[in-house]
NUROFI-584458 format. One record per residue: residue in one letter; x, y, z of N, C-alpha, C in turn. Coordinates in nm, 2 decimals, decimal comma. Example, Ala and Ser with C-alpha at 12.3 -4.5 7.8 and 13.67 -1.06 7.14 Angstrom:
BEGIN
NODE_type_npx_npy_npz_capx_capy_capz_cpx_cpy_cpz
NODE_A_1,32_-0,57_0,78_1,23_-0,45_0,78_1,32_-0,33_0,78
NODE_S_1,28_-0,22_0,71_1,37_-0,11_0,71_1,29_0,00_0,79
//
This chain:
BEGIN
NODE_type_npx_npy_npz_capx_capy_capz_cpx_cpy_cpz
NODE_M_-0,54_-2,46_-1,34_-0,59_-2,48_-1,20_-0,52_-2,39_-1,11
NODE_G_-0,59_-2,32_-1,02_-0,52_-2,23_-0,93_-0,51_-2,29_-0,79
NODE_Y_-0,45_-2,22_-0,70_-0,43_-2,26_-0,56_-0,54_-2,21_-0,48
NODE_S_-0,56_-2,27_-0,36_-0,65_-2,22_-0,26_-0,57_-2,12_-0,18
NODE_Y_-0,65_-2,04_-0,10_-0,58_-1,94_-0,02_-0,50_-2,02_0,09
NODE_Q_-0,55_-2,13_0,14_-0,48_-2,20_0,25_-0,35_-2,26_0,19
NODE_E_-0,35_-2,30_0,06_-0,23_-2,35_0,00_-0,13_-2,24_-0,01
NODE_Y_-0,18_-2,12_-0,05_-0,09_-2,00_-0,06_-0,03_-1,97_0,08
NODE_V_-0,11_-1,97_0,18_-0,06_-1,94_0,32_0,05_-2,04_0,36
NODE_R_0,03_-2,17_0,33_0,13_-2,27_0,37_0,25_-2,24_0,28
NODE_F_0,24_-2,22_0,16_0,35_-2,19_0,07_0,43_-2,07_0,12
NODE_E_0,36_-1,96_0,15_0,42_-1,84_0,19_0,50_-1,86_0,33
NODE_R_0,45_-1,94_0,41_0,52_-1,97_0,54_0,66_-2,03_0,52
NODE_E_0,67_-2,11_0,42_0,79_-2,18_0,39_0,89_-2,11_0,29
NODE_A_0,83_-2,01_0,22_0,91_-1,94_0,12_1,01_-1,85_0,17
NODE_R_1,12_-1,83_0,10_1,23_-1,74_0,14_1,19_-1,60_0,09
NODE_D_1,12_-1,58_-0,02_1,08_-1,45_-0,07_0,93_-1,44_-0,06
NODE_R_0,88_-1,32_-0,07_0,74_-1,29_-0,06_0,67_-1,31_-0,19
NODE_H_0,54_-1,35_-0,18_0,46_-1,37_-0,29_0,32_-1,31_-0,27
NODE_E_0,26_-1,26_-0,37_0,12_-1,21_-0,36_0,03_-1,32_-0,41
NODE_F_-0,10_-1,32_-0,38_-0,20_-1,42_-0,42_-0,31_-1,35_-0,49
NODE_V_-0,31_-1,38_-0,62_-0,41_-1,30_-0,71_-0,48_-1,41_-0,80
NODE_G_-0,61_-1,41_-0,79_-0,68_-1,50_-0,88_-0,64_-1,65_-0,87
NODE_G_-0,61_-1,69_-0,76_-0,56_-1,83_-0,74_-0,42_-1,86_-0,78
NODE_L_-0,35_-1,75_-0,82_-0,21_-1,77_-0,86_-0,12_-1,72_-0,75
NODE_I_0,00_-1,78_-0,73_0,10_-1,73_-0,64_0,21_-1,66_-0,72
NODE_L_0,22_-1,53_-0,70_0,30_-1,45_-0,78_0,42_-1,40_-0,70
NODE_A_0,54_-1,43_-0,75_0,66_-1,38_-0,69_0,67_-1,22_-0,70
NODE_M_0,71_-1,16_-0,59_0,73_-1,01_-0,60_0,86_-0,97_-0,65
NODE_A_0,87_-0,87_-0,73_0,99_-0,82_-0,78_1,06_-0,74_-0,67
NODE_G_1,19_-0,74_-0,67_1,27_-0,66_-0,57_1,26_-0,51_-0,61
NODE_G_1,26_-0,42_-0,51_1,25_-0,28_-0,54_1,38_-0,22_-0,55
NODE_S_1,39_-0,10_-0,62_1,51_-0,03_-0,63_1,55_0,04_-0,50
NODE_L_1,67_0,10_-0,49_1,71_0,17_-0,38_1,62_0,30_-0,36
NODE_E_1,59_0,36_-0,47_1,50_0,48_-0,47_1,36_0,44_-0,42
NODE_H_1,31_0,33_-0,46_1,18_0,28_-0,42_1,18_0,26_-0,27
NODE_G_1,28_0,21_-0,21_1,30_0,19_-0,07_1,30_0,32_0,00
NODE_R_1,38_0,42_-0,05_1,39_0,55_0,01_1,26_0,62_0,01
NODE_L_1,18_0,62_-0,10_1,05_0,68_-0,10_0,95_0,62_-0,01
NODE_T_0,96_0,49_0,00_0,87_0,42_0,10_0,90_0,46_0,24
NODE_A_1,03_0,47_0,27_1,07_0,51_0,41_1,03_0,65_0,44
NODE_A_1,04_0,74_0,34_1,00_0,88_0,36_0,85_0,89_0,39
NODE_I_0,77_0,81_0,32_0,62_0,81_0,34_0,59_0,76_0,48
NODE_I_0,65_0,64_0,51_0,63_0,58_0,65_0,67_0,68_0,76
NODE_S_0,78_0,75_0,74_0,83_0,84_0,84_0,73_0,96_0,85
NODE_A_0,68_1,01_0,74_0,59_1,13_0,74_0,46_1,09_0,81
NODE_L_0,41_0,98_0,78_0,28_0,94_0,84_0,30_0,90_0,99
NODE_G_0,41_0,83_1,02_0,43_0,78_1,16_0,44_0,90_1,25
NODE_S_0,51_1,01_1,21_0,53_1,12_1,29_0,40_1,20_1,32
NODE_Q_0,31_1,20_1,22_0,18_1,26_1,24_0,08_1,18_1,32
NODE_L_0,09_1,05_1,32_0,00_0,96_1,38_0,03_0,93_1,53
NODE_G_0,15_0,97_1,57_0,19_0,95_1,71_0,09_0,99_1,81
NODE_G_0,06_0,90_1,91_-0,04_0,93_2,01_-0,19_0,92_1,97
NODE_R_-0,21_0,88_1,84_-0,34_0,85_1,79_-0,36_0,70_1,77
NODE_P_-0,49_0,66_1,77_-0,51_0,51_1,76_-0,49_0,46_1,62
NODE_C_-0,38_0,49_1,55_-0,35_0,44_1,42_-0,21_0,39_1,42
NODE_S_-0,18_0,29_1,34_-0,05_0,23_1,32_-0,01_0,23_1,18
NODE_V_0,12_0,26_1,15_0,17_0,25_1,01_0,25_0,12_1,00
NODE_F_0,23_0,04_0,90_0,30_-0,08_0,87_0,38_-0,07_0,75
NODE_D_0,49_-0,14_0,74_0,58_-0,14_0,62_0,53_-0,26_0,53
NODE_S_0,61_-0,29_0,43_0,58_-0,38_0,33_0,58_-0,53_0,37
NODE_N_0,61_-0,55_0,50_0,60_-0,69_0,55_0,46_-0,72_0,59
NODE_A_0,37_-0,63_0,60_0,23_-0,65_0,64_0,15_-0,69_0,52
NODE_R_0,09_-0,81_0,52_0,01_-0,86_0,41_-0,14_-0,81_0,43
NODE_V_-0,20_-0,77_0,32_-0,34_-0,72_0,32_-0,42_-0,82_0,24
NODE_R_-0,53_-0,87_0,30_-0,62_-0,96_0,23_-0,75_-0,88_0,19
NODE_V_-0,78_-0,89_0,06_-0,90_-0,84_0,01_-1,01_-0,95_0,02
NODE_V_-1,09_-0,95_0,12_-1,18_-1,06_0,14_-1,28_-1,07_0,02
NODE_A_-1,32_-0,97_-0,04_-1,42_-0,97_-0,15_-1,37_-1,05_-0,27
NODE_S_-1,24_-1,05_-0,29_-1,18_-1,12_-0,41_-1,10_-1,24_-0,37
NODE_G_-1,06_-1,24_-0,24_-0,98_-1,35_-0,19_-0,83_-1,33_-0,21
NODE_N_-0,79_-1,22_-0,28_-0,65_-1,19_-0,31_-0,58_-1,14_-0,19
NODE_A_-0,45_-1,15_-0,19_-0,36_-1,09_-0,08_-0,24_-1,03_-0,15
NODE_Y_-0,21_-0,91_-0,09_-0,10_-0,83_-0,14_-0,01_-0,78_-0,03
NODE_Y_0,11_-0,73_-0,07_0,20_-0,67_0,02_0,22_-0,52_-0,03
NODE_P_0,14_-0,43_0,02_0,16_-0,29_-0,03_0,29_-0,24_0,04
NODE_D_0,34_-0,13_-0,02_0,46_-0,07_0,03_0,45_-0,02_0,18
NODE_A_0,33_0,03_0,21_0,30_0,07_0,34_0,15_0,07_0,36
NODE_S_0,10_0,07_0,48_-0,04_0,07_0,51_-0,06_0,13_0,65
NODE_V_-0,19_0,18_0,67_-0,22_0,24_0,80_-0,36_0,17_0,84
NODE_V_-0,36_0,13_0,97_-0,48_0,08_1,03_-0,51_0,17_1,15
NODE_C_-0,64_0,20_1,16_-0,68_0,28_1,28_-0,78_0,20_1,36
NODE_D_-0,78_0,24_1,49_-0,87_0,19_1,59_-0,84_0,04_1,63
NODE_R_-0,86_-0,05_1,54_-0,83_-0,19_1,58_-0,78_-0,26_1,45
NODE_L_-0,70_-0,36_1,47_-0,64_-0,44_1,36_-0,73_-0,57_1,35
NODE_D_-0,79_-0,59_1,23_-0,86_-0,71_1,20_-0,78_-0,80_1,12
NODE_V_-0,77_-0,92_1,15_-0,69_-1,02_1,07_-0,78_-1,12_1,01
NODE_D_-0,74_-1,17_0,90_-0,82_-1,28_0,83_-0,83_-1,40_0,92
NODE_P_-0,95_-1,45_0,95_-0,97_-1,56_1,04_-0,89_-1,69_1,00
NODE_S_-0,87_-1,70_0,87_-0,80_-1,82_0,82_-0,65_-1,80_0,81
NODE_D_-0,60_-1,68_0,84_-0,46_-1,64_0,83_-0,43_-1,53_0,92
NODE_G_-0,38_-1,55_1,04_-0,35_-1,45_1,14_-0,24_-1,35_1,10
NODE_L_-0,18_-1,37_0,98_-0,08_-1,28_0,93_-0,12_-1,18_0,83
NODE_S_-0,25_-1,18_0,79_-0,31_-1,09_0,69_-0,41_-0,99_0,75
NODE_M_-0,39_-0,86_0,74_-0,49_-0,77_0,79_-0,60_-0,75_0,68
NODE_T_-0,72_-0,72_0,73_-0,83_-0,70_0,64_-0,90_-0,57_0,65
NODE_N_-0,85_-0,48_0,73_-0,91_-0,35_0,75_-0,82_-0,23_0,74
NODE_P_-0,74_-0,22_0,64_-0,65_-0,10_0,63_-0,74_0,03_0,60
NODE_A_-0,70_0,14_0,65_-0,76_0,27_0,62_-0,69_0,33_0,50
NODE_V_-0,56_0,31_0,49_-0,48_0,37_0,38_-0,38_0,26_0,33
NODE_L_-0,37_0,26_0,20_-0,27_0,17_0,14_-0,18_0,26_0,05
NODE_I_-0,05_0,23_0,06_0,05_0,31_-0,02_0,13_0,22_-0,11
NODE_E_0,14_0,26_-0,24_0,22_0,19_-0,34_0,32_0,29_-0,40
NODE_V_0,45_0,26_-0,39_0,55_0,34_-0,47_0,55_0,27_-0,60
NODE_L_0,52_0,34_-0,71_0,51_0,29_-0,84_0,64_0,26_-0,91
NODE_S_0,67_0,14_-0,93_0,79_0,10_-1,01_0,76_0,10_-1,16
NODE_P_0,85_0,13_-1,24_0,83_0,13_-1,39_0,76_0,00_-1,43
NODE_S_0,81_-0,12_-1,38_0,76_-0,25_-1,42_0,62_-0,28_-1,37
NODE_T_0,57_-0,22_-1,26_0,44_-0,25_-1,20_0,34_-0,14_-1,20
NODE_A_0,38_-0,02_-1,25_0,29_0,10_-1,24_0,16_0,08_-1,30
NODE_D_0,15_0,03_-1,42_0,02_0,01_-1,49_-0,07_-0,08_-1,41
NODE_Y_-0,01_-0,20_-1,36_-0,09_-0,29_-1,28_-0,14_-0,23_-1,15
NODE_D_-0,05_-0,15_-1,08_-0,09_-0,09_-0,96_-0,20_0,01_-0,98
NODE_R_-0,20_0,08_-1,09_-0,30_0,19_-1,12_-0,43_0,13_-1,17
NODE_T_-0,43_0,01_-1,21_-0,56_-0,05_-1,27_-0,61_-0,16_-1,18
NODE_D_-0,57_-0,28_-1,22_-0,63_-0,40_-1,15_-0,61_-0,41_-1,00
NODE_K_-0,49_-0,37_-0,95_-0,46_-0,38_-0,81_-0,54_-0,27_-0,74
NODE_L_-0,55_-0,15_-0,80_-0,63_-0,04_-0,74_-0,78_-0,08_-0,73
NODE_A_-0,83_-0,14_-0,84_-0,97_-0,18_-0,84_-1,00_-0,28_-0,73
NODE_D_-0,90_-0,37_-0,71_-0,92_-0,47_-0,60_-0,91_-0,41_-0,47
NODE_Y_-0,81_-0,32_-0,45_-0,80_-0,25_-0,32_-0,93_-0,18_-0,28
NODE_Q_-0,99_-0,12_-0,38_-1,11_-0,04_-0,36_-1,23_-0,12_-0,32
NODE_R_-1,22_-0,25_-0,32_-1,32_-0,34_-0,27_-1,31_-0,36_-0,12
NODE_I_-1,21_-0,31_-0,05_-1,19_-0,32_0,09_-1,28_-0,22_0,16
NODE_P_-1,38_-0,26_0,24_-1,48_-0,16_0,30_-1,42_-0,06_0,39
NODE_S_-1,31_-0,09_0,46_-1,25_0,01_0,56_-1,16_0,11_0,49
NODE_L_-1,12_0,08_0,36_-1,02_0,16_0,29_-1,07_0,30_0,26
NODE_R_-1,00_0,40_0,29_-1,04_0,54_0,26_-0,95_0,61_0,16
NODE_H_-0,82_0,57_0,16_-0,73_0,63_0,07_-0,63_0,52_0,01
NODE_V_-0,60_0,54_-0,12_-0,49_0,46_-0,18_-0,40_0,57_-0,23
NODE_V_-0,27_0,56_-0,20_-0,17_0,66_-0,23_-0,07_0,60_-0,33
NODE_H_-0,06_0,66_-0,44_0,04_0,62_-0,54_0,15_0,72_-0,55
NODE_V_0,28_0,68_-0,52_0,39_0,76_-0,53_0,47_0,73_-0,65
NODE_A_0,48_0,82_-0,75_0,54_0,80_-0,87_0,69_0,81_-0,85
NODE_Q_0,76_0,71_-0,89_0,91_0,70_-0,86_0,98_0,79_-0,96
NODE_D_0,93_0,80_-1,08_1,00_0,87_-1,19_0,95_1,01_-1,21
NODE_D_0,87_1,06_-1,12_0,81_1,20_-1,13_0,77_1,24_-0,99
NODE_A_0,81_1,36_-0,95_0,78_1,41_-0,82_0,63_1,43_-0,81
NODE_R_0,55_1,32_-0,79_0,41_1,33_-0,79_0,35_1,23_-0,69
NODE_V_0,25_1,27_-0,62_0,18_1,17_-0,53_0,03_1,18_-0,57
NODE_D_-0,03_1,07_-0,61_-0,17_1,06_-0,64_-0,24_1,00_-0,53
NODE_V_-0,35_1,07_-0,48_-0,43_1,02_-0,37_-0,57_0,99_-0,42
NODE_W_-0,60_0,86_-0,41_-0,74_0,81_-0,44_-0,82_0,81_-0,31
NODE_S_-0,93_0,88_-0,30_-1,01_0,89_-0,18_-1,15_0,84_-0,20
NODE_R_-1,20_0,78_-0,10_-1,34_0,73_-0,11_-1,43_0,83_-0,04
NODE_L_-1,54_0,86_-0,11_-1,64_0,95_-0,05_-1,77_0,87_-0,07
NODE_G_-1,82_0,80_0,03_-1,94_0,71_0,01_-1,89_0,59_-0,07
NODE_E_-1,96_0,57_-0,18_-1,92_0,46_-0,27_-1,84_0,51_-0,39
NODE_T_-1,81_0,64_-0,39_-1,74_0,70_-0,51_-1,59_0,72_-0,47
NODE_W_-1,50_0,69_-0,57_-1,36_0,72_-0,55_-1,32_0,83_-0,65
NODE_S_-1,23_0,92_-0,60_-1,18_1,03_-0,68_-1,03_1,04_-0,66
NODE_R_-0,96_1,09_-0,76_-0,82_1,11_-0,75_-0,78_1,25_-0,76
NODE_I_-0,68_1,29_-0,67_-0,62_1,42_-0,68_-0,47_1,40_-0,69
NODE_S_-0,40_1,46_-0,78_-0,26_1,45_-0,80_-0,19_1,57_-0,73
NODE_Y_-0,08_1,55_-0,66_-0,01_1,65_-0,59_0,13_1,65_-0,64
NODE_R_0,19_1,77_-0,66_0,33_1,79_-0,71_0,41_1,86_-0,60
NODE_A_0,54_1,88_-0,64_0,63_1,95_-0,55_0,57_2,08_-0,51
NODE_G_0,59_2,12_-0,38_0,53_2,24_-0,33_0,39_2,23_-0,27
NODE_E_0,33_2,11_-0,29_0,20_2,08_-0,24_0,20_1,98_-0,13
NODE_Q_0,09_1,97_-0,06_0,07_1,88_0,05_-0,04_1,78_0,01
NODE_A_-0,01_1,66_0,00_-0,11_1,55_-0,03_-0,19_1,53_0,09
NODE_R_-0,33_1,55_0,08_-0,41_1,54_0,20_-0,47_1,40_0,21
NODE_L_-0,46_1,34_0,33_-0,53_1,22_0,37_-0,62_1,25_0,48
NODE_D_-0,74_1,31_0,44_-0,83_1,36_0,54_-0,89_1,25_0,63
NODE_A_-0,90_1,13_0,58_-0,96_1,02_0,67_-0,88_0,99_0,79
NODE_I_-0,75_1,02_0,78_-0,66_0,99_0,90_-0,60_1,12_0,95
NODE_G_-0,64_1,24_0,90_-0,59_1,37_0,94_-0,44_1,39_0,92
NODE_C_-0,39_1,34_0,81_-0,25_1,36_0,78_-0,23_1,43_0,64
NODE_V_-0,11_1,49_0,63_-0,07_1,54_0,50_0,07_1,49_0,47
NODE_V_0,10_1,48_0,34_0,23_1,43_0,29_0,29_1,54_0,21
NODE_D_0,40_1,60_0,26_0,47_1,71_0,19_0,54_1,65_0,07
NODE_V_0,50_1,67_-0,05_0,55_1,61_-0,17_0,70_1,65_-0,19
NODE_T_0,73_1,77_-0,16_0,87_1,81_-0,17_0,96_1,74_-0,08
NODE_A_0,91_1,72_0,05_0,99_1,65_0,15_1,01_1,50_0,11
NODE_V_0,91_1,44_0,05_0,92_1,30_0,02_1,03_1,28_-0,09
NODE_F_1,03_1,37_-0,19_1,12_1,36_-0,30_1,26_1,43_-0,28
NODE_R_1,28_1,49_-0,16_1,40_1,55_-0,13_1,51_1,45_-0,12
NODE_N_1,63_1,48_-0,16_1,75_1,40_-0,15_1,74_1,26_-0,23
NODE_P_1,70_1,27_-0,36_1,70_1,15_-0,43_1,84_1,08_-0,44
NODE_I_1,84_0,96_-0,46_1,96_0,88_-0,47_2,02_0,90_-0,61
NODE_S_2,15_0,94_-0,62_2,21_0,94_-0,75_2,31_0,82_-0,75
NODE_V_2,30_0,75_-0,86_2,38_0,63_-0,87_2,51_0,67_-0,95
NODE_G_2,62_0,63_-0,89_2,74_0,67_-0,96_2,86_0,58_-0,94
//
């Protein structure tokens, strides 16, 4: 037996750690590595500097996204909303209309992020791009919606990942510059 979304929202209000809601289950989120955090910050910085003065806002991983079609809720590493912010009527802390969602792929979650989570994200009508940043390879994959069709383009060092729907580019070399060395 699974939980209702309202039970999840109540649980999440009281919880010390964040949890995602998938298929009626409340799933604890794994902590990210230092490199994961650095890559997320680099993407947020790159997008934030390009969106200044435009009607778009960049959110960090504290912003919850609700996929109304499935009822699931996630905490992507970053998201972009343009024009207006729509929140779930039953939960004022979950956005429902992101234009862009960004996931930095951790070794433990990469397969899930590239498959089931991606398919669920693609059910969001407002969503135009899903960006996957590979933590173990200097690569950025951009999934883009054109009508009802999604396509993927991979970008590597020396290339600029294009997010045409919001008029931004992500310099792959800049994002992966200065990796953390553990010693």
